[in-house]
matplotlib code that plots the C-alpha trace (Angstrom):
import matplotlib.pyplot as plt

x = [65.9, 62.5, 63.5, 66.6, 64.2, 61.8, 64.6, 66.0, 62.3, 62.1, 65.4, 64.1, 60.8, 62.5, 65.2, 63.4, 62.8, 66.3, 67.5, 65.3, 66.6, 70.2, 70.6, 68.0, 67.8, 71.3, 73.9, 75.9, 79.0, 81.4, 79.3, 76.3, 78.0, 79.2, 75.9, 74.1, 77.0, 76.7, 72.9, 70.9, 72.9, 72.1, 68.5, 68.5, 70.5, 67.8, 64.9, 66.8, 67.7, 63.9, 62.7, 65.7, 65.0, 61.2, 60.7, 63.6, 63.3, 64.3, 67.7, 68.6, 67.4, 69.0, 72.5, 71.9, 70.8, 74.3, 72.8]
y = [107.6, 106.6, 103.0, 103.7, 105.5, 102.5, 100.2, 102.3, 102.5, 98.8, 98.2, 100.4, 98.6, 95.1, 96.0, 98.4, 95.5, 94.4, 98.0, 98.6, 96.1, 96.2, 99.8, 101.9, 99.9, 99.4, 101.8, 104.2, 102.3, 102.9, 100.5, 102.4, 105.7, 104.5, 102.8, 106.4, 108.3, 105.7, 105.1, 108.3, 110.6, 108.4, 108.6, 112.4, 112.7, 110.2, 112.7, 115.8, 113.9, 113.1, 116.8, 118.3, 116.5, 116.6, 120.2, 122.0, 123.9, 121.9, 123.6, 122.9, 119.3, 118.6, 120.0, 118.1, 114.7, 115.1, 115.0]
z = [122.5, 124.0, 123.8, 126.3, 128.7, 128.6, 129.1, 132.0, 133.8, 133.1, 134.9, 137.6, 138.3, 137.9, 140.6, 143.0, 145.6, 145.9, 145.7, 149.0, 150.8, 150.0, 149.4, 151.3, 154.4, 155.1, 156.6, 154.4, 153.3, 150.5, 148.1, 148.7, 148.0, 144.8, 143.9, 144.5, 142.4, 139.7, 139.6, 139.8, 137.7, 134.9, 135.7, 136.0, 132.5, 130.9, 132.1, 131.0, 127.5, 127.1, 127.7, 125.9, 122.6, 122.9, 123.5, 121.8, 119.0, 115.5, 115.2, 119.0, 118.4, 115.3, 116.9, 120.1, 118.2, 116.4, 112.9]

ax = plt.figure().add_subplot(projection="3d")
ax.plot(x, y, z, "-o")
ax.set_aspect("equal")
plt.show()
């Protein structure tokens, strides 16, 4: 799964300037709330996913990955 994390990191770095202008500097609207609810849980899940699969015991890792 490191490739997915790398792709997500690349996407974040690529779009941070636009996100800062279009999301963080604007007033809170329905569209910004939707953006927050869709964007940041994905990032939190990826961080959890990397740590859960890296530091889990082999039995848990095998079960978590599904093979």
